[in-house]
DOVEXBA-463731 format. One record per residue (C-alpha): residue in one letter; z negated, x, y negated; residue number from 1. Coordinates in nm, 4 decimals, decimal comma, always signed. Last residue first. Layout:
<recs>
+------+----------+----------+----------+-----+
: rest :        w :        u :        v :  nr :
+------+----------+----------+----------+-----+
:    A :        Z :        X :        Y : NUM :
...
+------+----------+----------+----------+-----+
</recs>
This chain:
<recs>
+------+----------+----------+----------+-----+
: rest :        w :        u :        v :  nr :
+------+----------+----------+----------+-----+
:    K :  -0,3403 :  -4,1259 :  -2,2611 : 356 :
:    A :  +0,0078 :  -4,0149 :  -2,3662 : 355 :
:    Q :  -0,0984 :  -3,6495 :  -2,3540 : 354 :
:    K :  -0,2306 :  -3,6946 :  -2,0016 : 353 :
:    V :  +0,1002 :  -3,8533 :  -1,8938 : 352 :
:    S :  +0,2978 :  -3,5664 :  -2,0521 : 351 :
:    Y :  +0,0872 :  -3,3143 :  -1,8607 : 350 :
:    T :  +0,1419 :  -3,4967 :  -1,5345 : 349 :
:    Y :  +0,5195 :  -3,5007 :  -1,5822 : 348 :
:    S :  +0,5543 :  -3,1322 :  -1,6731 : 347 :
:    L :  +0,3505 :  -3,0282 :  -1,3701 : 346 :
:    Y :  +0,5450 :  -3,2617 :  -1,1417 : 345 :
:    D :  +0,8809 :  -3,1241 :  -1,2528 : 344 :
:    G :  +0,7620 :  -2,7642 :  -1,2160 : 343 :
:    S :  +0,6370 :  -2,8085 :  -0,8620 : 342 :
:    P :  +0,2632 :  -2,8375 :  -0,8103 : 341 :
:    V :  +0,0605 :  -2,5293 :  -0,7134 : 340 :
:    I :  -0,0825 :  -2,4149 :  -0,3819 : 339 :
:    Q :  -0,3085 :  -2,1122 :  -0,4186 : 338 :
:    Y :  -0,3720 :  -2,0949 :  -0,0423 : 337 :
:    E :  -0,7482 :  -2,0674 :  -0,0916 : 336 :
:    Q :  -0,7536 :  -2,2982 :  -0,3968 : 335 :
:    I :  -0,5645 :  -2,5748 :  -0,2191 : 334 :
:    K :  -0,7797 :  -2,5106 :  +0,0896 : 333 :
:    Y :  -1,1031 :  -2,5568 :  -0,1060 : 332 :
:    L :  -0,9773 :  -2,8768 :  -0,2659 : 331 :
:    L :  -0,8818 :  -3,0061 :  +0,0806 : 330 :
:    A :  -1,2264 :  -2,9286 :  +0,2202 : 329 :
:    R :  -1,3926 :  -3,1162 :  -0,0676 : 328 :
:    Y :  -1,1744 :  -3,4238 :  -0,0061 : 327 :
:    S :  -1,2674 :  -3,4220 :  +0,3602 : 326 :
:    V :  -0,9979 :  -3,3853 :  +0,6216 : 325 :
:    S :  -0,7840 :  -3,6368 :  +0,8109 : 324 :
:    L :  -0,4567 :  -3,4916 :  +0,6722 : 323 :
:    L :  -0,3397 :  -3,8272 :  +0,5344 : 322 :
:    R :  -0,6910 :  -3,9057 :  +0,4122 : 321 :
:    A :  -0,7056 :  -3,5704 :  +0,2299 : 320 :
:    A :  -0,3592 :  -3,6350 :  +0,0820 : 319 :
:    A :  -0,4772 :  -3,9704 :  -0,0525 : 318 :
:    K :  -0,7771 :  -3,8023 :  -0,2138 : 317 :
:    R :  -0,5521 :  -3,5266 :  -0,3504 : 316 :
:    N :  -0,3021 :  -3,7591 :  -0,5173 : 315 :
:    W :  -0,0437 :  -3,4842 :  -0,5675 : 314 :
:    H :  +0,2521 :  -3,7206 :  -0,5452 : 313 :
:    T :  +0,1216 :  -3,8428 :  -0,2079 : 312 :
:    E :  +0,4221 :  -3,7040 :  -0,0167 : 311 :
:    E :  +0,4133 :  -3,3827 :  -0,2240 : 310 :
:    L :  +0,0453 :  -3,3302 :  -0,1506 : 309 :
:    A :  +0,0983 :  -3,3934 :  +0,2206 : 308 :
:    Q :  +0,3886 :  -3,1455 :  +0,2271 : 307 :
:    A :  +0,1814 :  -2,8759 :  +0,0542 : 306 :
:    I :  -0,1068 :  -2,9305 :  +0,2975 : 305 :
:    A :  +0,1195 :  -2,9032 :  +0,6033 : 304 :
:    I :  +0,2902 :  -2,5905 :  +0,4646 : 303 :
:    R :  -0,0454 :  -2,4210 :  +0,3984 : 302 :
:    E :  -0,1714 :  -2,5045 :  +0,7466 : 301 :
:    A :  +0,1415 :  -2,3596 :  +0,9091 : 300 :
:    E :  +0,1092 :  -2,0473 :  +0,6933 : 299 :
:    G :  -0,2569 :  -2,0087 :  +0,7849 : 298 :
:    K :  -0,1882 :  -2,0373 :  +1,1570 : 297 :
:    A :  +0,0879 :  -1,7756 :  +1,1376 : 296 :
:    S :  -0,1315 :  -1,5388 :  +0,9323 : 295 :
:    R :  -0,4330 :  -1,5807 :  +1,1579 : 294 :
:    V :  -0,2203 :  -1,5069 :  +1,4638 : 293 :
:    L :  -0,0732 :  -1,1968 :  +1,2974 : 292 :
:    S :  -0,4166 :  -1,0776 :  +1,1830 : 291 :
:    K :  -0,5544 :  -1,1220 :  +1,5336 : 290 :
:    L :  -0,2646 :  -0,9201 :  +1,6742 : 289 :
:    S :  -0,3062 :  -0,6474 :  +1,4118 : 288 :
:    S :  -0,6819 :  -0,6371 :  +1,4710 : 287 :
:    T :  -0,6276 :  -0,5895 :  +1,8435 : 286 :
:    K :  -0,3732 :  -0,3124 :  +1,7768 : 285 :
:    E :  -0,6134 :  -0,1421 :  +1,5347 : 284 :
:    E :  -0,9001 :  -0,1780 :  +1,7818 : 283 :
:    S :  -0,7016 :  +0,0103 :  +2,0476 : 282 :
:    G :  -0,5344 :  +0,2673 :  +1,8220 : 281 :
:    P :  -0,8162 :  +0,5151 :  +1,7770 : 280 :
:    I :  -1,1247 :  +0,4238 :  +1,9859 : 279 :
:    G :  -1,4032 :  +0,3049 :  +1,7577 : 278 :
:    K :  -1,4080 :  +0,2372 :  +1,3868 : 277 :
:    Q :  -1,1497 :  +0,0664 :  +1,1662 : 276 :
:    T :  -1,1349 :  +0,1842 :  +0,8069 : 275 :
:    H :  -1,2178 :  -0,0775 :  +0,5434 : 274 :
:    G :  -0,9949 :  -0,2863 :  +0,3110 : 273 :
:    D :  -1,0466 :  -0,6140 :  +0,4962 : 272 :
:    G :  -0,6750 :  -0,6722 :  +0,5752 : 271 :
:    A :  -0,7070 :  -0,6841 :  +0,9521 : 270 :
:    A :  -0,4353 :  -0,4226 :  +0,9852 : 269 :
:    N :  -0,6200 :  -0,1810 :  +0,7607 : 268 :
:    S :  -0,5798 :  -0,1566 :  +0,3869 : 267 :
:    H :  -0,4210 :  +0,0690 :  +0,1299 : 266 :
:    R :  -0,3243 :  -0,0276 :  -0,2243 : 265 :
:    T :  -0,0810 :  +0,2124 :  -0,3821 : 264 :
:    G :  -0,1787 :  +0,4731 :  -0,6392 : 263 :
:    G :  -0,2647 :  +0,5636 :  -0,9960 : 262 :
:    R :  -0,5120 :  +0,2890 :  -1,0608 : 261 :
:    V :  -0,5714 :  +0,0506 :  -0,7732 : 260 :
:    P :  -0,8016 :  -0,2487 :  -0,8021 : 259 :
:    H :  -0,7857 :  -0,4781 :  -0,4956 : 258 :
:    S :  -1,0721 :  -0,7304 :  -0,5219 : 257 :
:    Q :  -1,0440 :  -0,7001 :  -0,8994 : 256 :
:    L :  -0,7165 :  -0,8935 :  -0,9093 : 255 :
:    E :  -0,8201 :  -1,2063 :  -0,7204 : 254 :
:    E :  -1,1664 :  -1,2108 :  -0,8750 : 253 :
:    L :  -1,0154 :  -1,1841 :  -1,2212 : 252 :
:    A :  -0,7804 :  -1,4758 :  -1,1566 : 251 :
:    A :  -1,0653 :  -1,6850 :  -1,0127 : 250 :
:    G :  -1,2793 :  -1,6192 :  -1,3198 : 249 :
:    E :  -0,9896 :  -1,6827 :  -1,5555 : 248 :
:    D :  -0,9382 :  -2,0329 :  -1,4187 : 247 :
:    R :  -0,6536 :  -2,2039 :  -1,6038 : 246 :
:    F :  -0,5435 :  -2,3600 :  -1,2688 : 245 :
:    V :  -0,1787 :  -2,4277 :  -1,3584 : 244 :
:    L :  -0,1089 :  -2,1518 :  -1,6118 : 243 :
:    F :  -0,3062 :  -1,8984 :  -1,4073 : 242 :
:    R :  -0,1057 :  -1,9933 :  -1,0979 : 241 :
:    K :  +0,2223 :  -1,9534 :  -1,2879 : 240 :
:    V :  +0,1143 :  -1,6156 :  -1,4267 : 239 :
:    F :  +0,0299 :  -1,4919 :  -1,0761 : 238 :
:    V :  +0,3674 :  -1,6153 :  -0,9465 : 237 :
:    E :  +0,5405 :  -1,4150 :  -1,2218 : 236 :
:    L :  +0,3406 :  -1,1023 :  -1,1368 : 235 :
:    E :  +0,4192 :  -1,1356 :  -0,7660 : 234 :
:    R :  +0,7937 :  -1,1457 :  -0,8339 : 233 :
:    L :  +0,7669 :  -0,8579 :  -1,0805 : 232 :
:    N :  +0,6038 :  -0,6260 :  -0,8216 : 231 :
:    G :  +0,4978 :  -0,7704 :  -0,4849 : 230 :
:    P :  +0,2632 :  -0,4749 :  -0,4263 : 229 :
:    W :  +0,1169 :  -0,5383 :  -0,7745 : 228 :
:    S :  -0,1279 :  -0,2388 :  -0,7741 : 227 :
:    Y :  -0,3949 :  -0,3916 :  -1,0004 : 226 :
:    N :  -0,5462 :  -0,1820 :  -1,2791 : 225 :
:    Q :  -0,3105 :  -0,3160 :  -1,5465 : 224 :
:    C :  -0,3807 :  -0,6751 :  -1,4485 : 223 :
:    A :  -0,7573 :  -0,6128 :  -1,4536 : 222 :
:    D :  -0,7297 :  -0,4734 :  -1,8078 : 221 :
:    L :  -0,5315 :  -0,7776 :  -1,9207 : 220 :
:    L :  -0,7928 :  -1,0062 :  -1,7657 : 219 :
:    A :  -1,0804 :  -0,8260 :  -1,9382 : 218 :
:    A :  -0,9013 :  -0,8280 :  -2,2748 : 217 :
:    S :  -0,8527 :  -1,2036 :  -2,2419 : 216 :
:    F :  -0,5140 :  -1,3595 :  -2,1665 : 215 :
:    P :  -0,4988 :  -1,6947 :  -2,3446 : 214 :
:    P :  -0,4043 :  -2,0236 :  -2,1732 : 213 :
:    A :  -0,0523 :  -2,1401 :  -2,2643 : 212 :
:    P :  +0,0093 :  -2,5004 :  -2,3670 : 211 :
:    V :  +0,2203 :  -2,7223 :  -2,1375 : 210 :
:    G :  +0,5877 :  -2,8187 :  -2,1674 : 209 :
:    Y :  +0,6866 :  -2,7083 :  -1,8177 : 208 :
:    R :  +0,9864 :  -2,4882 :  -1,9024 : 207 :
:    C :  +0,8573 :  -2,3728 :  -2,2406 : 206 :
:    T :  +0,5171 :  -2,2933 :  -2,0900 : 205 :
:    L :  +0,6854 :  -2,1047 :  -1,8059 : 204 :
:    R :  +0,9095 :  -1,8923 :  -2,0292 : 203 :
:    Q :  +0,6260 :  -1,8042 :  -2,2687 : 202 :
:    M :  +0,3928 :  -1,7155 :  -1,9810 : 201 :
:    F :  +0,6565 :  -1,4946 :  -1,8176 : 200 :
:    H :  +0,7159 :  -1,2994 :  -2,1405 : 199 :
:    G :  +0,3477 :  -1,2697 :  -2,2281 : 198 :
:    L :  +0,2637 :  -1,1304 :  -1,8848 : 197 :
:    L :  +0,5707 :  -0,9048 :  -1,9022 : 196 :
:    L :  +0,4621 :  -0,7555 :  -2,2338 : 195 :
:    P :  +0,1081 :  -0,6938 :  -2,1051 : 194 :
:    I :  +0,2503 :  -0,5346 :  -1,7839 : 193 :
:    E :  +0,5020 :  -0,3013 :  -1,9498 : 192 :
:    E :  +0,2537 :  -0,0147 :  -1,9959 : 191 :
:    R :  +0,1984 :  -0,0225 :  -1,6197 : 190 :
:    R :  +0,5393 :  +0,1265 :  -1,5477 : 189 :
:    E :  +0,4896 :  +0,3036 :  -1,2139 : 188 :
:    R :  +0,2666 :  +0,0211 :  -1,0871 : 187 :
:    L :  +0,5646 :  -0,2133 :  -1,1436 : 186 :
:    A :  +0,7736 :  -0,0238 :  -0,8898 : 185 :
:    P :  +1,0602 :  +0,1856 :  -1,0228 : 184 :
:    V :  +1,4234 :  +0,0788 :  -0,9668 : 183 :
:    H :  +1,6123 :  +0,3700 :  -0,8119 : 182 :
:    L :  +1,9816 :  +0,3942 :  -0,8897 : 181 :
:    D :  +2,2424 :  +0,5373 :  -0,6577 : 180 :
:    F :  +2,5878 :  +0,6817 :  -0,7062 : 179 :
:    A :  +2,7286 :  +0,8762 :  -0,4109 : 178 :
:    S :  +2,5027 :  +0,6636 :  -0,1906 : 177 :
:    L :  +2,7525 :  +0,3887 :  -0,1118 : 176 :
:    Q :  +3,0472 :  +0,5884 :  +0,0266 : 175 :
:    Y :  +2,8182 :  +0,8407 :  +0,1948 : 174 :
:    Y :  +2,6218 :  +0,5635 :  +0,3690 : 173 :
:    L :  +2,9433 :  +0,3930 :  +0,4779 : 172 :
:    D :  +3,0684 :  +0,7171 :  +0,6314 : 171 :
:    D :  +2,7425 :  +0,7685 :  +0,8230 : 170 :
:    L :  +2,7425 :  +0,4144 :  +0,9609 : 169 :
:    I :  +2,4144 :  +0,2279 :  +0,9208 : 168 :
:    R :  +2,1422 :  +0,1524 :  +1,1738 : 167 :
:    K :  +2,1939 :  +0,4851 :  +1,3511 : 166 :
:    D :  +1,8207 :  +0,5729 :  +1,3308 : 165 :
:    A :  +1,9110 :  +0,8859 :  +1,1315 : 164 :
:    V :  +2,1181 :  +0,6673 :  +0,8974 : 163 :
:    V :  +1,8223 :  +0,4328 :  +0,8446 : 162 :
:    R :  +1,5993 :  +0,7344 :  +0,7842 : 161 :
:    E :  +1,8381 :  +0,8572 :  +0,5149 : 160 :
:    L :  +1,8530 :  +0,5029 :  +0,3812 : 159 :
:    N :  +1,4805 :  +0,4860 :  +0,3086 : 158 :
:    S :  +1,4489 :  +0,1109 :  +0,3073 : 157 :
:    E :  +1,4208 :  -0,1464 :  +0,0286 : 156 :
:    T :  +1,7978 :  -0,1721 :  +0,0043 : 155 :
:    T :  +2,0567 :  -0,2939 :  -0,2426 : 154 :
:    A :  +2,4358 :  -0,2894 :  -0,2542 : 153 :
:    M :  +2,7118 :  -0,2902 :  -0,5151 : 152 :
:    I :  +3,0810 :  -0,3597 :  -0,4685 : 151 :
:    R :  +3,3369 :  -0,4052 :  -0,7457 : 150 :
:    V :  +3,6314 :  -0,6276 :  -0,6622 : 149 :
:    D :  +4,0101 :  -0,5904 :  -0,6754 : 148 :
:    V :  +4,1518 :  -0,7471 :  -0,3593 : 147 :
:    R :  +4,4346 :  -0,6838 :  -0,1156 : 146 :
:    V :  +4,4576 :  -0,9121 :  +0,1863 : 145 :
:    P :  +4,6132 :  -0,7728 :  +0,5047 : 144 :
:    S :  +4,7723 :  -1,0203 :  +0,7480 : 143 :
:    R :  +4,5946 :  -1,0383 :  +1,0823 : 142 :
:    G :  +4,3659 :  -1,3405 :  +1,0673 : 141 :
:    G :  +4,0710 :  -1,4680 :  +1,2716 : 140 :
:    F :  +3,8194 :  -1,3423 :  +1,0121 : 139 :
:    R :  +4,0276 :  -1,2492 :  +0,7083 : 138 :
:    A :  +4,1955 :  -0,9093 :  +0,7018 : 137 :
:    F :  +4,0901 :  -0,6376 :  +0,4586 : 136 :
:    E :  +4,2297 :  -0,4208 :  +0,1799 : 135 :
:    R :  +4,0786 :  -0,2155 :  -0,1023 : 134 :
:    T :  +4,1728 :  +0,0932 :  +0,1069 : 133 :
:    K :  +3,8549 :  +0,3038 :  +0,1284 : 132 :
:    L :  +3,5919 :  +0,0504 :  +0,0248 : 131 :
:    L :  +3,7670 :  -0,2238 :  +0,2234 : 130 :
:    R :  +3,7761 :  -0,0041 :  +0,5345 : 129 :
:    L :  +3,4049 :  +0,0652 :  +0,4998 : 128 :
:    L :  +3,3342 :  -0,3065 :  +0,4672 : 127 :
:    R :  +3,5199 :  -0,3752 :  +0,7919 : 126 :
:    S :  +3,3208 :  -0,1047 :  +0,9720 : 125 :
:    Q :  +2,9943 :  -0,2377 :  +0,8279 : 124 :
:    V :  +3,0854 :  -0,5842 :  +0,9587 : 123 :
:    A :  +3,1014 :  -0,4459 :  +1,3131 : 122 :
:    R :  +2,7804 :  -0,2507 :  +1,2505 : 121 :
:    P :  +2,5790 :  -0,5616 :  +1,1638 : 120 :
:    M :  +2,4429 :  -0,5564 :  +0,8036 : 119 :
:    T :  +2,0650 :  -0,5083 :  +0,7992 : 118 :
:    E :  +2,0849 :  -0,1791 :  +0,6050 : 117 :
:    I :  +2,2702 :  -0,3568 :  +0,3229 : 116 :
:    D :  +1,9622 :  -0,5556 :  +0,2260 : 115 :
:    D :  +2,1508 :  -0,7442 :  -0,0482 : 114 :
:    L :  +2,5259 :  -0,6965 :  -0,0846 : 113 :
:    L :  +2,6095 :  -0,7541 :  -0,4511 : 112 :
:    I :  +2,9628 :  -0,8637 :  -0,5403 : 111 :
:    T :  +3,1278 :  -0,7980 :  -0,8748 : 110 :
:    G :  +3,4288 :  -0,9459 :  -1,0540 : 109 :
:    K :  +3,8026 :  -0,8830 :  -1,0595 : 108 :
:    A :  +3,8337 :  -1,1090 :  -0,7519 : 107 :
:    C :  +3,4864 :  -1,2440 :  -0,6716 : 106 :
:    Q :  +3,6128 :  -1,5445 :  -0,4753 : 105 :
:    E :  +3,8335 :  -1,3099 :  -0,2718 : 104 :
:    F :  +3,5382 :  -1,0875 :  -0,1789 : 103 :
:    K :  +3,3175 :  -1,3928 :  -0,1248 : 102 :
:    G :  +3,5417 :  -1,5364 :  +0,1428 : 101 :
:    P :  +3,8565 :  -1,7471 :  +0,1140 : 100 :
:    K :  +3,9018 :  -2,0265 :  +0,3688 :  99 :
:    L :  +4,2594 :  -2,0599 :  +0,4912 :  98 :
:    E :  +4,3994 :  -2,3265 :  +0,7205 :  97 :
:    L :  +4,7411 :  -2,2531 :  +0,8754 :  96 :
:    R :  +4,9079 :  -2,5779 :  +0,9678 :  95 :
:    G :  +4,9872 :  -2,6439 :  +1,3324 :  94 :
:    R :  +4,9037 :  -3,0111 :  +1,3118 :  93 :
:    E :  +4,5454 :  -2,9711 :  +1,4350 :  92 :
:    G :  +4,4733 :  -2,6621 :  +1,2272 :  91 :
:    V :  +4,5604 :  -2,2960 :  +1,2893 :  90 :
:    K :  +4,2851 :  -2,0650 :  +1,1711 :  89 :
:    E :  +4,1903 :  -1,8456 :  +0,8793 :  88 :
:    C :  +3,8657 :  -1,6897 :  +0,7731 :  87 :
:    G :  +3,6886 :  -1,5476 :  +0,4711 :  86 :
:    F :  +3,6007 :  -1,1797 :  +0,4268 :  85 :
:    L :  +3,2414 :  -1,2022 :  +0,3067 :  84 :
:    E :  +3,1169 :  -1,5331 :  +0,4435 :  83 :
:    S :  +3,3359 :  -1,5090 :  +0,7554 :  82 :
:    D :  +3,2009 :  -1,1626 :  +0,8406 :  81 :
:    L :  +2,8458 :  -1,2768 :  +0,7617 :  80 :
:    L :  +2,8864 :  -1,5777 :  +0,9898 :  79 :
:    D :  +3,0280 :  -1,3653 :  +1,2720 :  78 :
:    A :  +2,7563 :  -1,0970 :  +1,2455 :  77 :
:    T :  +2,4694 :  -1,3454 :  +1,2128 :  76 :
:    L :  +2,3396 :  -1,4331 :  +0,8665 :  75 :
:    T :  +2,0057 :  -1,3946 :  +0,6858 :  74 :
:    A :  +1,9724 :  -1,0172 :  +0,6487 :  73 :
:    C :  +2,3051 :  -0,9423 :  +0,4792 :  72 :
:    S :  +2,2127 :  -1,1533 :  +0,1775 :  71 :
:    V :  +2,5216 :  -1,2135 :  -0,0366 :  70 :
:    T :  +2,5068 :  -1,2036 :  -0,4158 :  69 :
:    K :  +2,7893 :  -1,3153 :  -0,6433 :  68 :
:    F :  +2,9066 :  -1,2110 :  -0,9901 :  67 :
:    E :  +3,2277 :  -1,3783 :  -1,1023 :  66 :
:    F :  +3,4429 :  -1,2684 :  -1,3968 :  65 :
:    S :  +3,3692 :  -1,2391 :  -1,7704 :  64 :
:    S :  +3,1464 :  -0,9366 :  -1,7094 :  63 :
:    R :  +3,4193 :  -0,7362 :  -1,5345 :  62 :
:    I :  +3,4649 :  -0,5046 :  -1,8347 :  61 :
:    S :  +3,1132 :  -0,3815 :  -1,7629 :  60 :
:    L :  +2,7822 :  -0,4393 :  -1,9440 :  59 :
:    S :  +2,7142 :  -0,7720 :  -1,7706 :  58 :
:    H :  +2,7939 :  -0,6229 :  -1,4278 :  57 :
:    I :  +2,5558 :  -0,3299 :  -1,4749 :  56 :
:    L :  +2,2842 :  -0,5690 :  -1,5929 :  55 :
:    R :  +2,3440 :  -0,8008 :  -1,2974 :  54 :
:    A :  +2,2910 :  -0,5073 :  -1,0617 :  53 :
:    T :  +1,9669 :  -0,4220 :  -1,2414 :  52 :
:    T :  +1,8541 :  -0,7833 :  -1,2034 :  51 :
:    A :  +1,9279 :  -0,7670 :  -0,8305 :  50 :
:    K :  +1,7112 :  -0,4536 :  -0,7974 :  49 :
:    G :  +1,4221 :  -0,5976 :  -0,9999 :  48 :
:    S :  +1,1009 :  -0,4723 :  -0,8374 :  47 :
:    G :  +1,0538 :  -0,7787 :  -0,6166 :  46 :
:    S :  +1,0785 :  -0,5858 :  -0,2902 :  45 :
:    E :  +1,0568 :  -0,2119 :  -0,3454 :  44 :
:    G :  +1,3427 :  -0,0040 :  -0,4770 :  43 :
:    T :  +1,6971 :  +0,1143 :  -0,4137 :  42 :
:    I :  +2,0256 :  +0,0264 :  -0,5828 :  41 :
:    L :  +2,3449 :  +0,1648 :  -0,4271 :  40 :
:    V :  +2,6477 :  +0,1616 :  -0,6553 :  39 :
:    P :  +3,0178 :  +0,1519 :  -0,5646 :  38 :
:    V :  +3,2376 :  +0,3139 :  -0,8328 :  37 :
:    D :  +3,4199 :  +0,0883 :  -1,0791 :  36 :
:    S :  +3,3430 :  +0,2784 :  -1,3994 :  35 :
:    Q :  +3,1900 :  +0,2059 :  -1,7415 :  34 :
:    S :  +2,9011 :  +0,0078 :  -1,5934 :  33 :
:    L :  +2,7703 :  +0,3267 :  -1,4326 :  32 :
:    L :  +2,6874 :  +0,4750 :  -1,7731 :  31 :
:    E :  +2,5153 :  +0,1533 :  -1,8834 :  30 :
:    A :  +2,3085 :  +0,1444 :  -1,5640 :  29 :
:    Q :  +2,1976 :  +0,5053 :  -1,6171 :  28 :
:    T :  +2,0836 :  +0,4241 :  -1,9719 :  27 :
:    R :  +1,8940 :  +0,1159 :  -1,8468 :  26 :
:    L :  +1,7226 :  +0,3218 :  -1,5782 :  25 :
:    R :  +1,6144 :  +0,5753 :  -1,8409 :  24 :
:    R :  +1,4712 :  +0,2902 :  -2,0473 :  23 :
:    T :  +1,3019 :  +0,1655 :  -1,7318 :  22 :
:    V :  +1,1325 :  +0,5010 :  -1,6658 :  21 :
:    P :  +1,0336 :  +0,5631 :  -2,0299 :  20 :
:    S :  +0,8733 :  +0,2190 :  -2,0683 :  19 :
:    A :  +0,9777 :  -0,1038 :  -2,2427 :  18 :
:    A :  +1,3098 :  -0,1741 :  -2,0720 :  17 :
:    V :  +1,2990 :  -0,5322 :  -1,9433 :  16 :
:    F :  +1,6201 :  -0,6895 :  -1,8116 :  15 :
:    Y :  +1,6184 :  -1,0657 :  -1,8600 :  14 :
:    L :  +1,7357 :  -1,3655 :  -1,6599 :  13 :
:    E :  +1,6598 :  -1,7174 :  -1,7844 :  12 :
:    D :  +2,0348 :  -1,7929 :  -1,7803 :  11 :
:    G :  +2,1949 :  -1,4488 :  -1,7767 :  10 :
:    I :  +2,1755 :  -1,0937 :  -1,9135 :   9 :
:    Q :  +1,9046 :  -1,1319 :  -2,1767 :   8 :
:    E :  +1,7686 :  -0,7945 :  -2,2879 :   7 :
:    F :  +1,3951 :  -0,7691 :  -2,3443 :   6 :
:    E :  +1,2804 :  -0,4316 :  -2,4842 :   5 :
:    P :  +1,5746 :  -0,4224 :  -2,7250 :   4 :
:    Q :  +1,7970 :  -0,1108 :  -2,7157 :   3 :
:    Q :  +1,7453 :  +0,1580 :  -2,9790 :   2 :
:    M :  +2,0472 :  +0,2417 :  -3,1985 :   1 :
+------+----------+----------+----------+-----+
</recs>
């Protein structure tokens, strides 16, 4: 029996298998769901690694228990240790205070360790012991805690290089990489792009209560020729912008400025798409520094504009006065930074227009 192209595995979470590579991935995920072995999921940012982990969990006998994700890149060593393994300490009156970590909270369920290569080595050692013995001690505690939990991990990096650079313990690498899944980039499954465009548009129009603008043949072709370096995450944001602005010309211009069929987009450090000339290395470093400064300045400007728009409930003339810029300049910046209203505001404004 053939599996559906869109398989719902959670609230507004779907696994899409409409190409040979993703159908093969789905078959591999189903096979791995039948055992409790650790799984390493590799792939580019936004390609769907966490969704693949959720698929494995939903197909397993652990599906009725907890599934939790912990980002290893956002916490310090002590905080990550406490988050995963919990902690215990003696309180004011001599009572032992226990705080269970994610491994205990996910008993009989599944935990996903995101960006495993960023995990501090001290925490890696504790994780390795858990994988080997199914036991650990809470942060600040000594008594062993035994837990039944399935462990999966994701990475965007080449783990062999990470191991060579001594950023991950050899034994931990071998424990995790015995069973690995690679999630293909969106450019490797271009035949799914029209289906995904329709899928995201349907979800967003239902969420915001606004009618969907049509995708013309020219826009669909441009979407399939674009490299999508941000993968599914970038595609969904693109659909949201198109739904809000309804400007096919701007959408086409955005996509056609970086057409890539059969490969990955390449650009220099300055981001203009041309090769730097002159002394090798010197101009590239200068361009990189200028690009970094421009990027930081642009992000600060974007945040300031977004905050002003939220404070004025998207009254752009009021926001322009608040920012001490002209109304025309503000409209240009909104378009340049592709700032869109939040979902609640979009739904509200559309209902007001309908009422009028």
